[in-house]
Each structure stands twice: as structure tokens, then as C-alpha cells.
N, CA, C, O and the ligand as a Tripos MOL2 file, in Angstrom:
@<TRIPOS>MOLECULE
protein
  253   251    64     0     0
PROTEIN
NO_CHARGES

@<TRIPOS>ATOM
      1 N          88.5310  120.6580   92.8280 N.3       1 MET1
      2 CA         88.2720  119.2740   93.2120 C.3       1 MET1
      3 C          87.7270  118.5170   92.0080 C.2       1 MET1
      4 O          86.7860  118.9620   91.3510 O.2       1 MET1
      5 N          88.3430  117.3470   91.7230 N.am      2 ILE2
      6 CA         87.8010  116.4890   90.6570 C.3       2 ILE2
      7 C          87.4490  115.1800   91.2990 C.2       2 ILE2
      8 O          88.0060  114.7900   92.3250 O.2       2 ILE2
      9 N          86.5050  114.5050   90.6670 N.am      3 SER3
     10 CA         85.9880  113.3030   91.2570 C.3       3 SER3
     11 C          85.7980  112.2180   90.1920 C.2       3 SER3
     12 O          85.3510  112.5020   89.0810 O.2       3 SER3
     13 N          86.1450  110.9650   90.5440 N.am      4 PHE4
     14 CA         86.0120  109.8760   89.6130 C.3       4 PHE4
     15 C          85.2480  108.7290   90.2180 C.2       4 PHE4
     16 O          85.2560  108.5560   91.4370 O.2       4 PHE4
     17 N          84.5990  107.9540   89.4110 N.am      5 GLN5
     18 CA         84.1530  106.6030   89.7750 C.3       5 GLN5
     19 C          85.1370  105.6640   89.1700 C.2       5 GLN5
     20 O          85.4270  105.7610   87.9770 O.2       5 GLN5
     21 N          85.6680  104.7490   89.9500 N.am      6 ILE6
     22 CA         86.5700  103.7290   89.4120 C.3       6 ILE6
     23 C          86.0410  102.3610   89.8610 C.2       6 ILE6
     24 O          86.3860  101.8530   90.9280 O.2       6 ILE6
     25 N          85.1790  101.7810   88.9900 N.am      7 PRO7
     26 CA         84.4420  100.5480   89.4020 C.3       7 PRO7
     27 C          85.4560   99.3940   89.6000 C.2       7 PRO7
     28 O          85.2040   98.5120   90.4210 O.2       7 PRO7
     29 N          86.5770   99.3770   88.8830 N.am      8 ASP8
     30 CA         87.4910   98.2770   89.0450 C.3       8 ASP8
     31 C          88.5620   98.4950   90.1630 C.2       8 ASP8
     32 O          89.5680   97.7910   90.2570 O.2       8 ASP8
     33 N          88.2750   99.4840   90.9650 N.am      9 MET9
     34 CA         89.0710   99.6440   92.2150 C.3       9 MET9
     35 C          88.3380   98.9310   93.3370 C.2       9 MET9
     36 O          87.3410   99.4250   93.8640 O.2       9 MET9
     37 N          88.8440   97.7760   93.6880 N.am     10 THR10
     38 CA         88.0450   96.8300   94.5310 C.3      10 THR10
     39 C          88.6890   96.3930   95.8410 C.2      10 THR10
     40 O          88.0470   95.7240   96.6520 O.2      10 THR10
     41 N          89.9850   96.7710   96.0640 N.am     11 CYS11
     42 CA         90.6020   96.3470   97.3020 C.3      11 CYS11
     43 C          91.6880   97.2610   97.7440 C.2      11 CYS11
     44 O          91.9530   98.2660   97.0850 O.2      11 CYS11
     45 N          92.3440   96.9450   98.8620 N.am     12 GLY12
     46 CA         93.3820   97.8370   99.4120 C.3      12 GLY12
     47 C          94.5480   98.0110   98.4420 C.2      12 GLY12
     48 O          95.1500   99.0820   98.3720 O.2      12 GLY12
     49 N          94.8660   96.9480   97.6910 N.am     13 HIS13
     50 CA         95.9160   97.1050   96.6850 C.3      13 HIS13
     51 C          95.5430   98.1040   95.6470 C.2      13 HIS13
     52 O          96.3950   98.8960   95.2430 O.2      13 HIS13
     53 N          94.3140   98.1190   95.1850 N.am     14 CYS14
     54 CA         93.8570   99.0760   94.1980 C.3      14 CYS14
     55 C          93.9220  100.5030   94.7740 C.2      14 CYS14
     56 O          94.3290  101.4420   94.0900 O.2      14 CYS14
     57 N          93.5270  100.6370   95.9980 N.am     15 VAL15
     58 CA         93.5630  101.9530   96.6540 C.3      15 VAL15
     59 C          95.0050  102.5060   96.6180 C.2      15 VAL15
     60 O          95.2420  103.6760   96.3170 O.2      15 VAL15
     61 N          95.9590  101.6010   96.9420 N.am     16 ALA16
     62 CA         97.3400  102.0350   96.8560 C.3      16 ALA16
     63 C          97.8140  102.3710   95.4880 C.2      16 ALA16
     64 O          98.5380  103.3470   95.2910 O.2      16 ALA16
     65 N          97.4100  101.5630   94.5230 N.am     17 ALA17
     66 CA         97.7650  101.7630   93.1000 C.3      17 ALA17
     67 C          97.1970  103.0670   92.5750 C.2      17 ALA17
     68 O          97.8670  103.8340   91.8840 O.2      17 ALA17
     69 N          95.9340  103.2920   92.9270 N.am     18 VAL18
     70 CA         95.2110  104.5420   92.5130 C.3      18 VAL18
     71 C          95.9090  105.7440   93.1460 C.2      18 VAL18
     72 O          96.1570  106.7480   92.4790 O.2      18 VAL18
     73 N          96.2180  105.6360   94.4170 N.am     19 THR19
     74 CA         96.8480  106.7680   95.1220 C.3      19 THR19
     75 C          98.2050  107.0780   94.4580 C.2      19 THR19
     76 O          98.5320  108.2430   94.2320 O.2      19 THR19
     77 N          98.9860  106.0390   94.1500 N.am     20 LYS20
     78 CA        100.2650  106.2030   93.4660 C.3      20 LYS20
     79 C         100.1210  106.8390   92.1200 C.2      20 LYS20
     80 O         100.9140  107.7070   91.7570 O.2      20 LYS20
     81 N          99.1450  106.4370   91.3830 N.am     21 ALA21
     82 CA         98.8910  106.9790   90.0500 C.3      21 ALA21
     83 C          98.5020  108.5000   90.1180 C.2      21 ALA21
     84 O          98.9380  109.3110   89.3020 O.2      21 ALA21
     85 N          97.6820  108.8230   91.1090 N.am     22 VAL22
     86 CA         97.3470  110.2720   91.2360 C.3      22 VAL22
     87 C          98.5870  111.0780   91.6600 C.2      22 VAL22
     88 O          98.7930  112.2020   91.2020 O.2      22 VAL22
     89 N          99.3860  110.4990   92.5210 N.am     23 LYS23
     90 CA        100.5540  111.2120   93.0040 C.3      23 LYS23
     91 C         101.5880  111.3890   91.8760 C.2      23 LYS23
     92 O         102.3680  112.3420   91.8580 O.2      23 LYS23
     93 N         101.5570  110.4190   90.9270 N.am     24 ALA24
     94 CA        102.4370  110.5360   89.7460 C.3      24 ALA24
     95 C         102.0270  111.7090   88.8710 C.2      24 ALA24
     96 O         102.8710  112.3650   88.2620 O.2      24 ALA24
     97 N         100.7110  111.9710   88.8110 N.am     25 ALA25
     98 CA        100.2350  113.1690   88.1120 C.3      25 ALA25
     99 C         100.4660  114.4420   88.8290 C.2      25 ALA25
    100 O         100.7300  115.4790   88.2200 O.2      25 ALA25
    101 N         100.3650  114.3700   90.1750 N.am     26 ASP26
    102 CA        100.6040  115.6070   90.9830 C.3      26 ASP26
    103 C         100.9670  115.1520   92.4040 C.2      26 ASP26
    104 O         100.1070  114.7660   93.1960 O.2      26 ASP26
    105 N         102.2840  115.2130   92.6960 N.am     27 PRO27
    106 CA        102.7880  114.7790   94.0310 C.3      27 PRO27
    107 C         102.1190  115.5320   95.1610 C.2      27 PRO27
    108 O         102.0950  115.0430   96.2910 O.2      27 PRO27
    109 N         101.5710  116.7210   94.8880 N.am     28 ALA28
    110 CA        100.9610  117.4960   95.9370 C.3      28 ALA28
    111 C          99.4660  117.2440   96.0910 C.2      28 ALA28
    112 O          98.8250  117.8480   96.9500 O.2      28 ALA28
    113 N          98.9150  116.3770   95.2870 N.am     29 ALA29
    114 CA         97.4740  116.1150   95.2630 C.3      29 ALA29
    115 C          96.9930  115.5810   96.6200 C.2      29 ALA29
    116 O          97.6780  114.8000   97.2810 O.2      29 ALA29
    117 N          95.8160  116.0210   97.0040 N.am     30 GLU30
    118 CA         95.1310  115.4360   98.2170 C.3      30 GLU30
    119 C          94.0280  114.4930   97.6570 C.2      30 GLU30
    120 O          93.2110  114.8520   96.8090 O.2      30 GLU30
    121 N          94.0810  113.2620   98.2070 N.am     31 ILE31
    122 CA         93.1760  112.2220   97.6670 C.3      31 ILE31
    123 C          92.2710  111.6800   98.7400 C.2      31 ILE31
    124 O          92.7050  111.3670   99.8480 O.2      31 ILE31
    125 N          90.9970  111.5720   98.3910 N.am     32 LYS32
    126 CA         90.0270  110.8710   99.2520 C.3      32 LYS32
    127 C          89.4060  109.7730   98.5430 C.2      32 LYS32
    128 O          88.7770  109.9750   97.5040 O.2      32 LYS32
    129 N          89.5570  108.5460   99.0810 N.am     33 ILE33
    130 CA         89.0140  107.4050   98.3840 C.3      33 ILE33
    131 C          88.0110  106.7010   99.2810 C.2      33 ILE33
    132 O          88.2820  106.4190  100.4480 O.2      33 ILE33
    133 N          86.8160  106.4160   98.6960 N.am     34 ASP34
    134 CA         85.8080  105.6270   99.3760 C.3      34 ASP34
    135 C          85.6430  104.3140   98.5970 C.2      34 ASP34
    136 O          84.9940  104.2660   97.5520 O.2      34 ASP34
    137 N          86.2550  103.2490   99.1440 N.am     35 LEU35
    138 CA         86.3040  102.0150   98.4030 C.3      35 LEU35
    139 C          84.9070  101.4140   98.1820 C.2      35 LEU35
    140 O          84.6280  100.9830   97.0630 O.2      35 LEU35
    141 N          84.0210  101.3610   99.1730 N.am     36 PRO36
    142 CA         82.6870  100.7670   98.9260 C.3      36 PRO36
    143 C          81.9070  101.3580   97.7400 C.2      36 PRO36
    144 O          81.1730  100.6620   97.0390 O.2      36 PRO36
    145 N          82.0990  102.6690   97.5490 N.am     37 THR37
    146 CA         81.3230  103.3350   96.4540 C.3      37 THR37
    147 C          82.2170  103.5580   95.2420 C.2      37 THR37
    148 O          81.7590  104.0770   94.2240 O.2      37 THR37
    149 N          83.5060  103.1680   95.3400 N.am     38 HIS38
    150 CA         84.4770  103.2720   94.2360 C.3      38 HIS38
    151 C          84.6490  104.7190   93.8320 C.2      38 HIS38
    152 O          84.9230  105.0270   92.6720 O.2      38 HIS38
    153 N          84.4840  105.6170   94.8140 N.am     39 ASN39
    154 CA         84.5750  107.0270   94.5010 C.3      39 ASN39
    155 C          85.9700  107.5900   94.9520 C.2      39 ASN39
    156 O          86.4720  107.3040   96.0390 O.2      39 ASN39
    157 N          86.5370  108.3940   94.0450 N.am     40 VAL40
    158 CA         87.8630  109.0070   94.3130 C.3      40 VAL40
    159 C          87.6960  110.5340   94.1590 C.2      40 VAL40
    160 O          87.1910  111.0170   93.1460 O.2      40 VAL40
    161 N          88.1100  111.2400   95.1370 N.am     41 GLN41
    162 CA         88.1280  112.6990   95.0630 C.3      41 GLN41
    163 C          89.5230  113.2340   95.1280 C.2      41 GLN41
    164 O          90.2880  112.8410   96.0080 O.2      41 GLN41
    165 N          89.8810  114.1060   94.2400 N.am     42 VAL42
    166 CA         91.2390  114.5590   94.1850 C.3      42 VAL42
    167 C          91.2900  116.1000   94.1660 C.2      42 VAL42
    168 O          90.6920  116.7670   93.3220 O.2      42 VAL42
    169 N          92.0290  116.6090   95.1340 N.am     43 GLN43
    170 CA         92.2670  118.0780   95.2020 C.3      43 GLN43
    171 C          93.6290  118.3480   94.5840 C.2      43 GLN43
    172 O          94.6800  118.0720   95.1630 O.2      43 GLN43
    173 N          93.5580  118.9060   93.3730 N.am     44 THR44
    174 CA         94.7800  119.0860   92.5500 C.3      44 THR44
    175 C          94.6870  120.2780   91.6140 C.2      44 THR44
    176 O          93.6070  120.7490   91.2560 O.2      44 THR44
    177 N          95.8610  120.7390   91.2400 N.am     45 SER45
    178 CA         95.8370  121.8870   90.2630 C.3      45 SER45
    179 C          96.1100  121.3680   88.8300 C.2      45 SER45
    180 O          96.1030  122.1640   87.8910 O.2      45 SER45
    181 N          96.3500  120.0470   88.6430 N.am     46 VAL46
    182 CA         96.6090  119.5830   87.2900 C.3      46 VAL46
    183 C          95.2530  119.2120   86.6310 C.2      46 VAL46
    184 O          94.3080  118.8580   87.3360 O.2      46 VAL46
    185 N          95.1580  119.2930   85.3050 N.am     47 PRO47
    186 CA         93.9110  119.0370   84.6030 C.3      47 PRO47
    187 C          93.4650  117.5850   84.8490 C.2      47 PRO47
    188 O          94.2790  116.6750   85.0030 O.2      47 PRO47
    189 N          92.1330  117.4130   84.8790 N.am     48 ARG48
    190 CA         91.5050  116.1540   85.0580 C.3      48 ARG48
    191 C          92.1210  115.0560   84.1340 C.2      48 ARG48
    192 O          92.3850  113.9370   84.5750 O.2      48 ARG48
    193 N          92.3450  115.4260   82.8050 N.am     49 GLU49
    194 CA         92.7720  114.4430   81.8770 C.3      49 GLU49
    195 C          94.1980  113.9050   82.1640 C.2      49 GLU49
    196 O          94.5480  112.7960   81.7610 O.2      49 GLU49
    197 N          94.9910  114.7100   82.8580 N.am     50 VAL50
    198 CA         96.3320  114.3030   83.2250 C.3      50 VAL50
    199 C          96.2690  113.2120   84.2830 C.2      50 VAL50
    200 O          97.0380  112.2520   84.2450 O.2      50 VAL50
    201 N          95.3280  113.3690   85.2450 N.am     51 VAL51
    202 CA         95.1150  112.4250   86.2950 C.3      51 VAL51
    203 C          94.5250  111.1690   85.6860 C.2      51 VAL51
    204 O          94.9310  110.0640   86.0450 O.2      51 VAL51
    205 N          93.5740  111.3130   84.7680 N.am     52 VAL52
    206 CA         92.9290  110.1640   84.0990 C.3      52 VAL52
    207 C          93.9740  109.3460   83.3400 C.2      52 VAL52
    208 O          93.9360  108.1170   83.3850 O.2      52 VAL52
    209 N          94.9080  110.0040   82.6440 N.am     53 ALA53
    210 CA         95.9620  109.3240   81.8950 C.3      53 ALA53
    211 C          96.7610  108.4830   82.7850 C.2      53 ALA53
    212 O          97.0820  107.3550   82.4120 O.2      53 ALA53
    213 N          97.1180  108.9430   83.9560 N.am     54 GLN54
    214 CA         97.9300  108.1410   84.9040 C.3      54 GLN54
    215 C          97.1450  106.9360   85.4270 C.2      54 GLN54
    216 O          97.7030  105.8530   85.6070 O.2      54 GLN54
    217 N          95.8370  107.1370   85.6710 N.am     55 LEU55
    218 CA         95.0050  106.0810   86.2210 C.3      55 LEU55
    219 C          94.8170  104.9810   85.1240 C.2      55 LEU55
    220 O          94.8140  103.7850   85.4140 O.2      55 LEU55
    221 N          94.6620  105.4390   83.8690 N.am     56 VAL56
    222 CA         94.5400  104.3740   82.7650 C.3      56 VAL56
    223 C          95.8500  103.6600   82.6430 C.2      56 VAL56
    224 O          95.8570  102.4430   82.4590 O.2      56 VAL56
    225 N          96.9740  104.3590   82.7370 N.am     57 ASP57
    226 CA         98.3230  103.7370   82.6770 C.3      57 ASP57
    227 C          98.4520  102.6510   83.7690 C.2      57 ASP57
    228 O          99.0820  101.6100   83.5880 O.2      57 ASP57
    229 N          97.8170  102.9620   84.9060 N.am     58 ALA58
    230 CA         97.9410  101.9940   86.0490 C.3      58 ALA58
    231 C          96.9680  100.7970   85.9210 C.2      58 ALA58
    232 O          96.9640   99.8820   86.7440 O.2      58 ALA58
    233 N          96.1350  100.8460   84.8370 N.am     59 GLY59
    234 CA         95.2810   99.7360   84.5370 C.3      59 GLY59
    235 C          93.8290   99.8980   85.0040 C.2      59 GLY59
    236 O          93.0680   98.9310   85.0280 O.2      59 GLY59
    237 N          93.4390  101.1750   85.3870 N.am     60 TYR60
    238 CA         92.0970  101.3800   85.8410 C.3      60 TYR60
    239 C          91.2680  102.1650   84.8110 C.2      60 TYR60
    240 O          91.8080  102.7690   83.8840 O.2      60 TYR60
    241 N          89.9870  102.1390   84.9980 N.am     61 THR61
    242 CA         89.0510  102.7700   84.0630 C.3      61 THR61
    243 C          88.2360  103.7760   84.7850 C.2      61 THR61
    244 O          87.0890  103.4970   85.1340 O.2      61 THR61
    245 N          88.7890  104.9750   85.0350 N.am     62 PRO62
    246 CA         88.0610  106.0480   85.7460 C.3      62 PRO62
    247 C          86.9670  106.5950   84.8630 C.2      62 PRO62
    248 O          87.1140  106.6340   83.6410 O.2      62 PRO62
    249 N          85.8400  107.0290   85.4830 N.am     63 ASP63
    250 CA         84.6670  107.4260   84.8260 C.3      63 ASP63
    251 C          84.4460  108.9460   85.1540 C.2      63 ASP63
    252 O          83.4720  109.5420   84.6930 O.2      63 ASP63
    253 CU         92.5290   95.6060   94.1810 Cu       64 CU64
@<TRIPOS>BOND
     1     1     2 1
     2     2     3 1
     3     3     4 2
     4     3     5 am
     5     5     6 1
     6     6     7 1
     7     7     8 2
     8     7     9 am
     9     9    10 1
    10    10    11 1
    11    11    12 2
    12    11    13 am
    13    13    14 1
    14    14    15 1
    15    15    16 2
    16    15    17 am
    17    17    18 1
    18    18    19 1
    19    19    20 2
    20    19    21 am
    21    21    22 1
    22    22    23 1
    23    23    24 2
    24    23    25 am
    25    25    26 1
    26    26    27 1
    27    27    28 2
    28    27    29 am
    29    29    30 1
    30    30    31 1
    31    31    32 2
    32    31    33 am
    33    33    34 1
    34    34    35 1
    35    35    36 2
    36    35    37 am
    37    37    38 1
    38    38    39 1
    39    39    40 2
    40    39    41 am
    41    41    42 1
    42    42    43 1
    43    43    44 2
    44    43    45 am
    45    45    46 1
    46    46    47 1
    47    47    48 2
    48    47    49 am
    49    49    50 1
    50    50    51 1
    51    51    52 2
    52    51    53 am
    53    53    54 1
    54    54    55 1
    55    55    56 2
    56    55    57 am
    57    57    58 1
    58    58    59 1
    59    59    60 2
    60    59    61 am
    61    61    62 1
    62    62    63 1
    63    63    64 2
    64    63    65 am
    65    65    66 1
    66    66    67 1
    67    67    68 2
    68    67    69 am
    69    69    70 1
    70    70    71 1
    71    71    72 2
    72    71    73 am
    73    73    74 1
    74    74    75 1
    75    75    76 2
    76    75    77 am
    77    77    78 1
    78    78    79 1
    79    79    80 2
    80    79    81 am
    81    81    82 1
    82    82    83 1
    83    83    84 2
    84    83    85 am
    85    85    86 1
    86    86    87 1
    87    87    88 2
    88    87    89 am
    89    89    90 1
    90    90    91 1
    91    91    92 2
    92    91    93 am
    93    93    94 1
    94    94    95 1
    95    95    96 2
    96    95    97 am
    97    97    98 1
    98    98    99 1
    99    99   100 2
   100    99   101 am
   101   101   102 1
   102   102   103 1
   103   103   104 2
   104   103   105 am
   105   105   106 1
   106   106   107 1
   107   107   108 2
   108   107   109 am
   109   109   110 1
   110   110   111 1
   111   111   112 2
   112   111   113 am
   113   113   114 1
   114   114   115 1
   115   115   116 2
   116   115   117 am
   117   117   118 1
   118   118   119 1
   119   119   120 2
   120   119   121 am
   121   121   122 1
   122   122   123 1
   123   123   124 2
   124   123   125 am
   125   125   126 1
   126   126   127 1
   127   127   128 2
   128   127   129 am
   129   129   130 1
   130   130   131 1
   131   131   132 2
   132   131   133 am
   133   133   134 1
   134   134   135 1
   135   135   136 2
   136   135   137 am
   137   137   138 1
   138   138   139 1
   139   139   140 2
   140   139   141 am
   141   141   142 1
   142   142   143 1
   143   143   144 2
   144   143   145 am
   145   145   146 1
   146   146   147 1
   147   147   148 2
   148   147   149 am
   149   149   150 1
   150   150   151 1
   151   151   152 2
   152   151   153 am
   153   153   154 1
   154   154   155 1
   155   155   156 2
   156   155   157 am
   157   157   158 1
   158   158   159 1
   159   159   160 2
   160   159   161 am
   161   161   162 1
   162   162   163 1
   163   163   164 2
   164   163   165 am
   165   165   166 1
   166   166   167 1
   167   167   168 2
   168   167   169 am
   169   169   170 1
   170   170   171 1
   171   171   172 2
   172   171   173 am
   173   173   174 1
   174   174   175 1
   175   175   176 2
   176   175   177 am
   177   177   178 1
   178   178   179 1
   179   179   180 2
   180   179   181 am
   181   181   182 1
   182   182   183 1
   183   183   184 2
   184   183   185 am
   185   185   186 1
   186   186   187 1
   187   187   188 2
   188   187   189 am
   189   189   190 1
   190   190   191 1
   191   191   192 2
   192   191   193 am
   193   193   194 1
   194   194   195 1
   195   195   196 2
   196   195   197 am
   197   197   198 1
   198   198   199 1
   199   199   200 2
   200   199   201 am
   201   201   202 1
   202   202   203 1
   203   203   204 2
   204   203   205 am
   205   205   206 1
   206   206   207 1
   207   207   208 2
   208   207   209 am
   209   209   210 1
   210   210   211 1
   211   211   212 2
   212   211   213 am
   213   213   214 1
   214   214   215 1
   215   215   216 2
   216   215   217 am
   217   217   218 1
   218   218   219 1
   219   219   220 2
   220   219   221 am
   221   221   222 1
   222   222   223 1
   223   223   224 2
   224   223   225 am
   225   225   226 1
   226   226   227 1
   227   227   228 2
   228   227   229 am
   229   229   230 1
   230   230   231 1
   231   231   232 2
   232   231   233 am
   233   233   234 1
   234   234   235 1
   235   235   236 2
   236   235   237 am
   237   237   238 1
   238   238   239 1
   239   239   240 2
   240   239   241 am
   241   241   242 1
   242   242   243 1
   243   243   244 2
   244   243   245 am
   245   245   246 1
   246   246   247 1
   247   247   248 2
   248   247   249 am
   249   249   250 1
   250   250   251 1
   251   251   252 2
@<TRIPOS>SUBSTRUCTURE
     1 MET1         2 RESIDUE 1 A MET
     2 ILE2         6 RESIDUE 1 A ILE
     3 SER3        10 RESIDUE 1 A SER
     4 PHE4        14 RESIDUE 1 A PHE
     5 GLN5        18 RESIDUE 1 A GLN
     6 ILE6        22 RESIDUE 1 A ILE
     7 PRO7        26 RESIDUE 1 A PRO
     8 ASP8        30 RESIDUE 1 A ASP
     9 MET9        34 RESIDUE 1 A MET
    10 THR10       38 RESIDUE 1 A THR
    11 CYS11       42 RESIDUE 1 A CYS
    12 GLY12       46 RESIDUE 1 A GLY
    13 HIS13       50 RESIDUE 1 A HIS
    14 CYS14       54 RESIDUE 1 A CYS
    15 VAL15       58 RESIDUE 1 A VAL
    16 ALA16       62 RESIDUE 1 A ALA
    17 ALA17       66 RESIDUE 1 A ALA
    18 VAL18       70 RESIDUE 1 A VAL
    19 THR19       74 RESIDUE 1 A THR
    20 LYS20       78 RESIDUE 1 A LYS
    21 ALA21       82 RESIDUE 1 A ALA
    22 VAL22       86 RESIDUE 1 A VAL
    23 LYS23       90 RESIDUE 1 A LYS
    24 ALA24       94 RESIDUE 1 A ALA
    25 ALA25       98 RESIDUE 1 A ALA
    26 ASP26      102 RESIDUE 1 A ASP
    27 PRO27      106 RESIDUE 1 A PRO
    28 ALA28      110 RESIDUE 1 A ALA
    29 ALA29      114 RESIDUE 1 A ALA
    30 GLU30      118 RESIDUE 1 A GLU
    31 ILE31      122 RESIDUE 1 A ILE
    32 LYS32      126 RESIDUE 1 A LYS
    33 ILE33      130 RESIDUE 1 A ILE
    34 ASP34      134 RESIDUE 1 A ASP
    35 LEU35      138 RESIDUE 1 A LEU
    36 PRO36      142 RESIDUE 1 A PRO
    37 THR37      146 RESIDUE 1 A THR
    38 HIS38      150 RESIDUE 1 A HIS
    39 ASN39      154 RESIDUE 1 A ASN
    40 VAL40      158 RESIDUE 1 A VAL
    41 GLN41      162 RESIDUE 1 A GLN
    42 VAL42      166 RESIDUE 1 A VAL
    43 GLN43      170 RESIDUE 1 A GLN
    44 THR44      174 RESIDUE 1 A THR
    45 SER45      178 RESIDUE 1 A SER
    46 VAL46      182 RESIDUE 1 A VAL
    47 PRO47      186 RESIDUE 1 A PRO
    48 ARG48      190 RESIDUE 1 A ARG
    49 GLU49      194 RESIDUE 1 A GLU
    50 VAL50      198 RESIDUE 1 A VAL
    51 VAL51      202 RESIDUE 1 A VAL
    52 VAL52      206 RESIDUE 1 A VAL
    53 ALA53      210 RESIDUE 1 A ALA
    54 GLN54      214 RESIDUE 1 A GLN
    55 LEU55      218 RESIDUE 1 A LEU
    56 VAL56      222 RESIDUE 1 A VAL
    57 ASP57      226 RESIDUE 1 A ASP
    58 ALA58      230 RESIDUE 1 A ALA
    59 GLY59      234 RESIDUE 1 A GLY
    60 TYR60      238 RESIDUE 1 A TYR
    61 THR61      242 RESIDUE 1 A THR
    62 PRO62      246 RESIDUE 1 A PRO
    63 ASP63      250 RESIDUE 1 A ASP
    64 CU64       253 GROUP 0 **** ****
């Protein structure tokens, strides 16, 4: 399980974009997003930096 804070994820569109980015890194990933706290939890077998790279590509700044 890896976890990110994404402060610039602020609405439903962002949730969809973040989900899509994570799925691009790992189509089998399980994603839990809590929008009010900007927290994203990902159950995946790919390295954290691979997921981060996709999120950055999508225009977000995961922490
Ligand atoms: Cu948004």
C-alpha cells in the first residue's frame, strides 16, 4: 500500500484524473481517494515512483 497527499486534487474531475493516472501506471491498482483530506491510497505492485510519474504527467503534485 502506498499513500500520497495531493493538495491540488480538489474536485470530482481531479479524482477522475488521478484515478486514470494511477490506472495508467497499474491497471490492476486498487485506489482509495479521500477528497476532503486530499489523501490517495493505492494498492499496487508497481513502485511508488512509477505511480508518481503518471500523476505528475497528469498535472498533479503528489507528496
Ligand atoms: Cu478538480
